[in-house]
C-alpha positions as CSV (number, residue, x, y, z in Angstrom):
1,X,112.1,106.6,95.8
2,X,110.6,103.2,95.9
3,X,114.0,101.5,96.2
4,X,114.7,103.6,99.4
5,X,111.2,102.6,100.8
6,X,111.9,98.9,100.2
7,X,115.5,99.1,101.6
8,X,114.3,101.0,104.8
9,X,111.4,98.6,105.0
10,X,113.8,95.5,104.9
11,X,116.2,97.3,107.6
12,X,113.2,98.0,109.9
13,X,111.8,94.5,109.4
14,X,115.1,93.0,110.5
15,X,115.3,95.3,113.5
16,X,111.9,94.5,114.4
17,X,112.1,90.9,113.9
18,X,115.2,90.8,116.1
19,X,113.9,92.8,119.1
20,X,110.2,93.2,118.4
21,X,110.8,97.0,118.8
22,X,112.8,99.8,117.0
23,X,114.2,103.0,118.4
24,X,113.1,106.4,117.1
25,X,116.5,107.2,115.5
26,X,115.9,104.2,113.2
27,X,112.8,105.7,111.9
28,X,114.4,109.2,111.7
29,X,117.2,107.7,109.6
30,X,114.5,106.2,107.2
31,X,112.7,109.6,107.1
32,X,115.7,111.6,105.8
33,X,114.9,111.3,102.1
34,X,111.6,113.0,102.8
35,X,113.6,116.1,102.2
36,X,114.2,114.9,98.6
37,X,110.6,113.3,98.0
38,X,108.1,115.0,99.9
39,X,105.2,113.1,100.7
40,X,101.6,114.0,99.8
41,X,99.8,114.6,103.3
42,X,96.3,113.3,103.7
43,X,93.6,112.6,106.3
44,X,94.9,108.9,106.3
45,X,98.2,110.1,107.3
46,X,96.9,112.0,110.3
47,X,94.5,109.2,111.3
48,X,97.4,106.7,111.3
49,X,99.7,109.0,113.3
50,X,96.8,109.3,115.9
51,X,96.4,105.6,116.1
52,X,100.2,105.4,116.6
53,X,100.0,107.9,119.6
54,X,96.9,106.0,121.0
55,X,98.9,102.6,120.6
56,X,101.6,103.9,123.0
57,X,99.1,104.2,125.7
58,X,96.5,101.5,124.9
59,X,97.0,97.9,123.9
60,X,95.1,97.9,120.5
61,X,96.9,95.0,119.0
62,X,99.4,96.7,116.8
63,X,102.4,98.7,118.0
64,X,102.9,102.3,117.4
65,X,105.7,101.8,115.1
66,X,103.6,99.9,112.7
67,X,101.0,102.7,112.5
68,X,103.9,105.4,112.2
69,X,105.4,103.2,109.3
70,X,102.0,102.8,107.6
71,X,101.6,106.8,108.0
72,X,104.9,107.4,106.4
73,X,104.0,105.0,103.4
74,X,100.6,106.6,103.0
75,X,102.3,109.7,101.8
76,X,103.7,107.8,98.9
77,X,101.1,104.9,98.3
78,X,97.5,105.3,97.2
79,X,94.8,104.2,99.7
80,X,94.1,101.2,97.8
81,X,97.8,100.1,97.7
82,X,97.9,100.6,101.3
83,X,94.9,98.3,102.0
84,X,96.6,95.7,99.9
85,X,99.9,96.0,101.9
86,X,97.9,95.6,105.1
87,X,96.0,92.6,103.7
88,X,99.2,90.9,102.6
89,X,100.8,91.7,105.9
90,X,97.9,90.3,107.8
91,X,98.2,86.9,105.9
92,X,101.9,86.9,106.6
93,X,101.2,87.7,110.4
94,X,98.9,84.7,110.5
95,X,101.5,82.5,109.0
96,X,104.2,83.9,111.4
97,X,101.7,83.3,114.2
98,X,101.4,79.8,113.2
99,X,105.1,79.1,113.0
100,X,106.1,81.1,115.9
101,X,103.2,80.2,118.2
102,X,105.3,80.3,121.5
103,X,105.9,84.0,121.2
104,X,103.6,86.5,122.9
105,X,104.3,89.2,120.4
106,X,104.5,88.7,116.7
107,X,106.7,91.3,114.8
108,X,104.5,93.1,112.3
109,X,106.9,95.2,110.3
110,X,108.5,92.4,108.5
111,X,105.1,91.3,107.2
112,X,104.4,95.0,106.3
113,X,107.8,94.9,104.3
114,X,106.7,91.9,102.6
115,X,103.4,93.4,101.4
116,X,105.2,96.5,100.3
117,X,107.7,94.6,98.3
118,X,105.1,92.2,96.9
119,X,102.9,95.2,95.8
120,X,105.7,97.1,94.3
121,X,107.2,94.1,92.5
122,X,103.9,93.2,90.7
123,X,103.1,96.9,90.0
124,X,106.5,97.1,88.3
125,X,106.0,93.9,86.5
126,X,102.8,94.7,84.9
127,X,103.5,98.2,84.0
């Protein structure tokens, strides 16, 4: 399951880096394995989905796809792992902002993908 999450994270990261957006069918394609590995639903997932809906109408700094991706991952990661992913992604986003300072929008899904892969790599390394 974690391999699928990492592969789809990389796919969505490339797509988001290329266009700064991704289509709904990309997310639906990545969500297909939810049939095999059902996520555990929590209040955090519903809060992230609500923030994604809010991000479609309001400019809150993150896109709706970022929140939907975090909501999907919250079904498989613990809250502490998700916080670590967001922290690593934030530092990665700051680094991307310094390198690509001419762009108005910084793609955040590649930063989230780096955070997920970093967390999963070190969790597997020390277990």
